[in-house]
C-alpha positions, 0 to 999 in steps of 0.5 A, spaced: 488 535 527 496 536 526 499 532 520 503 528 526 496 527 530 498 525 537 505 522 535 509 528 535 508 534 540 503 539 537 506 545 533 513 541 531 514 541 524 518 536 519 524 541 518 525 542 526 525 535 526 530 534 521 534 540 523 535 537 530 537 530 527 542 533 523 545 536 529 544 530 534 545 524 529 546 520 535 539 521 537 536 519 529 534 512 531 530 514 537 527 520 533 525 516 526 524 509 529 517 507 527 515 504 534 517 511 538 513 516 539 516 523 539 515 527 546 517 534 548 524 533 552 523 539 556 531 541 555 534 546 550 539 540 549 534 535 548 528 539 546 525 532 543 526 525 545 523 518 542 519 514 547 518 507 545 511 505 544 511 500 550 512 505 555 509 511 552 502 507 551 503 502 557 496 503 560 493 500 554 499 495 552 499 491 559 491 489 558 492 488 551 498 483 552 494 479 558 488 478 553 492 475 548 495 470 553 488 468 556 486 467 548 492 463 547 490 459 553 483 457 550 485 456 543 486 448 541 490 450 535 497 450 538 501 454 532 495 459 533 496 459 541 504 460 540 503 466 535 498 469 540 503 468 546 509 471 542 505 477 540 503 478 547 511 479 548 512 483 542 507 488 545 511 489 551 518 490 547 516 493 541 520 487 537 515 484 533 520 480 528 519 473 532 511 474 532 510 476 525 514 470 523 510 465 527 504 469 524 506 468 517 507 460 518 500 459 520 497 454 516 490 456 514 488 458 521 480 458 522 481 464 526 486 469 526 488 476 529 491 482 527 494 486 533 500 491 532 502 498 530 503 496 522 500 502 518 503 509 517 497 512 514 496 517 520 503 520 520 503 525 515 509 529 518 515 524 517 511 518 514 514 513 519 510 512 525 506 506 525 499 506 529 496 500 532 490 496 529 486 490 531 481 485 528 478 479 529 478 474 523 474 468 521 476 464 515 471 463 509 474 457 507 470 456 500 473 463 498 480 462 501 481 456 496 479 460 490 486 464 491 491 458 490 491 460 483 494 467 485 499 464 490 503 460 485 505 466 481 507 471 486 515 470 484 514 470 477 510 477 477 516 479 481 521 477 476 517 480 470 517 487 473 521 492 469 526 493 474 533 492 475 534 485 479 537 488 486 530 492 486 526 486 485 529 481 490 527 474 488 520 471 492 521 464 490 521 460 497 517 466 500 511 465 504 505 468 501 499 466 505 492 468 502 486 468 507 479 471 505 476 472 512 470 475 515 471 481 520 466 481 526 471 486 530 476 491 528 479 497 532 484 502 532 487 504 526 483 499 522 477 502 525 479 510 523 477 513 517 478 509 511 475 502 512 480 497 508 477 491 505 484 488 504 491 488 507 498 485 506 502 485 512 507 485 516 510 491 513 517 490 516 521 490 510 526 485 513 520 480 513 518 482 506 525 480 504 527 474 508 520 471 509 514 474 505 508 477 507 500 475 508 494 478 504 488 478 508 481 480 504 475 482 509 469 478 505 464 482 509 467 489 508 468 487 501 461 485 499 458 491 503 463 496 499 461 493 492 454 493 493 453 499 497 459 504 493 462 501 487 456 499 483 452 505 484 458 509 483 459 505 476 452 506 474 452 514 476 459 516 473 461 511 467 458 509 461 452 504 461 455 499 457 461 499 461 458 500 468 454 494 467 461 490 467 463 492 474 462 486 478 464 484 485 468 478 482 472 483 478 473 488 484 476 482 488 481 480 482 483 488 482 484 488 490 487 482 490 493 484 485 493 491 488 495 487 495 500 482 492 503 488 489 504 491 496 509 486 497 513 486 490 518 491 488 524 494 492 523 492 500 529 498 501 532 504 498 539 506 497 542 512 499 550 513 499 551 506 498 547 504 504 540 500 505 535 505 508 528 503 510 524 506 504 519 509 508 524 513 511 527 515 504 521 517 501 518 521 507 511 523 508 509 522 501 510 514 502 503 512 504 500 515 497 506 513 493 505 506 495 498 506 494 499 509 487 504 503 485 500 498 488 495 500 483 499 500 477 503 494 479 496 490 480 493 492 473 500 490 470 499 483 474 492 482 472 494 483 464 500 478 466 496 473 469 491 473 463 496 473 458 498 466 461 491 463 462 491 464 469 485 469 468 480 468 463 482 474 457 475 475 455 474 478 462 479 483 462 474 488 461 470 486 467 477 487 471 478 494 468 472 497 469 471 494 476 478 497 478 476 504 475 469 504 478 473 504 485 477 510 483 471 514 483 470 512 490 477 513 493 477 520 490 472 522 494 477 522 500 481 528 497 488 529 499 487 528 506 488 521 506 493 516 502 489 512 498 485 519 496 492 522 494 494 516 490 488 517 485 488 524 485 495 524 483 493 519 478 489 524 475 493 530 476 499 527 473 497 525 466 503 526 462 501 530 456 502 524 452 497 519 448 502 514 447 499 507 450 506 505 451 508 511 455 502 511 459 503 503 461 510 504 463 509 510 468 507 507 474 513 502 474 517 508 471 515 512 477 517 507 482 524 506 478 525 513 478 524 514 485 529 508 487 534 512 483 532 519 487 532 515 494 539 513 492 541 520 492 536 525 496 530 523 499 527 530 498 527 529 490 521 524 491 517 529 494 519 534 488 517 528 483 510 527 486 509 535 487 511 536 479 504 537 477 505 543 473 498 544 470 498 538 466 491 535 463 488 530 460 486 532 453 483 525 451 476 522 452 474 516 449 473 509 452 476 507 459 476 500 457 480 501 451 485 505 454 486 500 460 487 494 455 492 498 451 496 501 457 496 493 460 498 491 453 504 496 453 508 492 459 509 486 454 516 483 452 522 488 452 519 493 457 526 494 461 529 495 454 524 501 452 525 504 459 532 504 458 531 508 452 527 513 455 533 516 458 530 518 464 523 516 466 517 522 466 514 523 472 507 521 472 503 516 475 499 510 471 493 514 470 488 509 467 482 512 470 483 519 466 479 517 460 473 515 464 473 522 467 475 526 461 469 522 457 464 525 461 460 531 459 462 537 462 468 534 466 475 534 465 481 531 469 483 538 472 476 539 474 475 534 479 482 536 483 
């Protein structure tokens, strides 16, 4: 399958698109837009054209829109019915702003629906084209109530990030609904390949900046992953004492903070004094970098909450071990999948330093450096992500000890330490490197 899948003409390269857009800037928005598929234009003047999704996929969009209207007529929840009608309209126009806003305003719905082109995981060419995903959701009331403690701290975690104020706009007053749902049905992007156990949606940076985002946790998928994947992998690859601490609840906490982290930090990049969609600025590496950043910021959030008594400090090892156990699952995907690339890069980009503070800073430091690069040159981001230069971990030891030290390094004065560093090193948050290097006969480099 080509990197652009069916979103671009077969054989079209990123270089060809960039060259065309450079020569024809008036066509840029039509080609780069996340809601337009690229087709061959058939003329020398316009070899490629951007076709709106609602036109390119008209034969599918019409029945989808009609089905939503029929569902709205059956609902006894007026707000949910309104959302379904707005989403039906959005499918026919590619304007999802009103329906996304209505979706965020739903108050603990008994049923919920995901049906939109949200994720860019299938676009490995430009990293901007979204794909349709769908899921039917049924609320798990008991588990959903447990999330209230996390909701109230989201604005404070954002304010605590070691970034400049313009790169961490305030989340105070923004909607942060969190739902634990069972999903008996999913299709499209949500059914393809990697089976998500959580989502942070919508992905529109305008919505993030103005309204917030919704965190959804798919309880039935998460339970299956923990029982059949996470815990068996922990027993296989981790030291027995640590493997015994991996748990479903620990994994839920790590996943929850990972999804919260997707909505934190900068919503836009800045290039030439202008605000640019961060997906466009970073390009094809965006999805993997976003997952790596969410891992780093998520672990920061776990420690931040424990330090303030929102999470029990005595369970930090459980949370750390459960997070690391998941790294072994994700590594199996390889570099053909965004989450796999994020974890592979996390191991490959070990910094060659054993400073706990330096390793702890690196996840957010990378984001900070990427922001600096995207202000000047989107291509520089790829050079950062590709700067592996054969670095390897030399340290074995306890992964839990490493995680504990790393997270602690984010404490008071992180911003000042970052400034004194004089230009952050380009490496990811590599919490899992000790677990890998600590196994007999296994080094971080041997699993690339």
